[in-house]
C-alpha positions in Angstrom: -32.4 195.5 -85.0 -34.7 192.7 -83.9 -33.9 189.8 -81.7 -36.2 186.8 -81.7 -36.4 184.0 -79.1 -38.7 181.0 -79.6 -40.2 178.8 -76.8 -42.9 176.2 -76.4 -41.4 173.3 -78.2 -41.2 169.8 -76.7 -42.4 166.2 -77.1 -46.0 165.6 -77.9 -48.0 162.6 -78.9 -49.6 162.3 -82.3 -52.9 164.2 -82.4 -51.8 166.5 -79.6 -51.3 170.3 -79.7 -48.6 172.8 -79.0 -48.4 176.6 -79.0 -45.0 178.1 -79.9 -44.2 181.6 -78.9 -41.6 183.9 -80.4 -40.6 186.9 -78.2 -39.2 189.8 -80.0 -37.1 192.7 -78.7 -36.2 195.9 -80.5 -38.2 199.0 -81.3 -39.0 198.2 -84.9 -40.6 194.8 -84.5 -44.1 196.0 -85.2 -42.9 197.3 -88.6 -42.0 193.8 -89.9 -44.0 191.0 -91.2 -43.3 187.7 -89.4 -43.0 184.1 -90.4 -42.5 180.6 -89.1 -40.3 178.0 -90.8 -39.3 174.5 -89.9 -36.5 172.1 -90.7 -37.0 168.4 -90.1 -34.2 165.9 -89.9 -32.5 165.5 -93.2 -34.8 168.0 -94.8 -34.5 171.5 -96.2 -36.0 174.5 -94.4 -39.8 174.7 -95.1 -42.2 177.6 -95.0 -45.0 177.2 -92.4 -46.9 180.4 -92.1 -46.5 184.2 -92.2 -48.4 187.2 -90.9 -48.5 190.8 -92.0 -47.4 193.7 -90.0 -50.8 194.1 -88.4 -51.5 190.4 -88.3 -54.7 190.8 -90.3 -53.3 188.9 -93.2 -52.0 185.4 -92.8 -50.6 182.8 -95.2 -50.0 179.1 -94.8 -48.2 176.3 -96.5 -51.0 174.5 -98.3 -50.2 171.2 -96.5 -50.7 172.8 -93.1 -53.9 174.9 -93.6 -56.5 174.0 -91.0 -54.1 172.6 -88.5 -51.7 175.5 -87.8 -52.6 179.1 -86.9 -50.2 182.1 -86.8 -51.0 185.2 -84.8 -49.1 188.1 -83.4 -49.5 190.6 -80.5 -47.6 193.7 -81.3 -48.2 195.2 -77.8 -46.5 192.1 -76.3 -44.0 191.8 -79.2 -44.8 188.2 -79.5 -45.7 185.9 -82.4 -47.5 182.6 -81.9 -47.9 179.4 -83.8 -50.8 177.2 -82.6 -50.3 173.7 -83.9 -53.2 171.1 -83.6 -53.6 167.5 -84.6 -49.8 167.1 -84.7 -48.3 164.3 -86.8 -44.9 162.6 -86.7 -44.0 164.4 -89.9 -44.3 167.7 -88.1 -41.2 166.9 -86.1 -38.7 169.6 -86.8 -36.9 172.7 -85.5 -39.3 175.6 -85.7 -37.9 179.1 -86.2 -39.6 182.4 -86.3 -38.4 185.3 -88.6 -39.1 188.9 -89.2 -38.8 190.7 -92.5 -40.7 191.3 -95.7 -43.0 188.4 -95.1 -43.3 185.7 -97.7 -42.7 182.0 -98.1 -39.1 182.6 -99.1 -36.5 182.5 -96.2 -34.3 185.0 -98.1 -36.8 187.8 -97.6 -36.5 187.7 -93.8 -33.8 189.7 -92.1 -33.9 188.4 -88.5 -34.2 184.9 -87.2 -34.5 183.2 -83.9 -32.5 180.2 -82.8 -35.3 177.7 -83.2 -37.2 175.4 -80.9 -37.5 171.6 -81.2 -40.8 170.0 -81.7 -41.0 166.2 -81.6 -44.2 164.3 -82.3 -43.9 160.7 -81.2 -45.7 158.1 -79.1 
């Protein structure tokens, strides 16, 4: 069993940066791949990024490459999402997940409650 709690969301101006954190609990966290997803207003859930069990392999939605960076610290049981040069279209609820690790939400077993990111002047 893994519990996930996101933090770090908030209001930021276009061009700004935020770093989201996802704190995990449970002894098996380090055996799962992790991912970040987002859901904007009136939109379907969208894959953002994923990282392998070790964190050595990472994958990104093509549209976000170069602006977003996923990382994990297994000793701290925490997953991060560094977001730079934010745009209004990045406004969404961002959720972290643990599971098989892919772009498909169905392959993740555990989800956090999400944190709101709003990009606006």
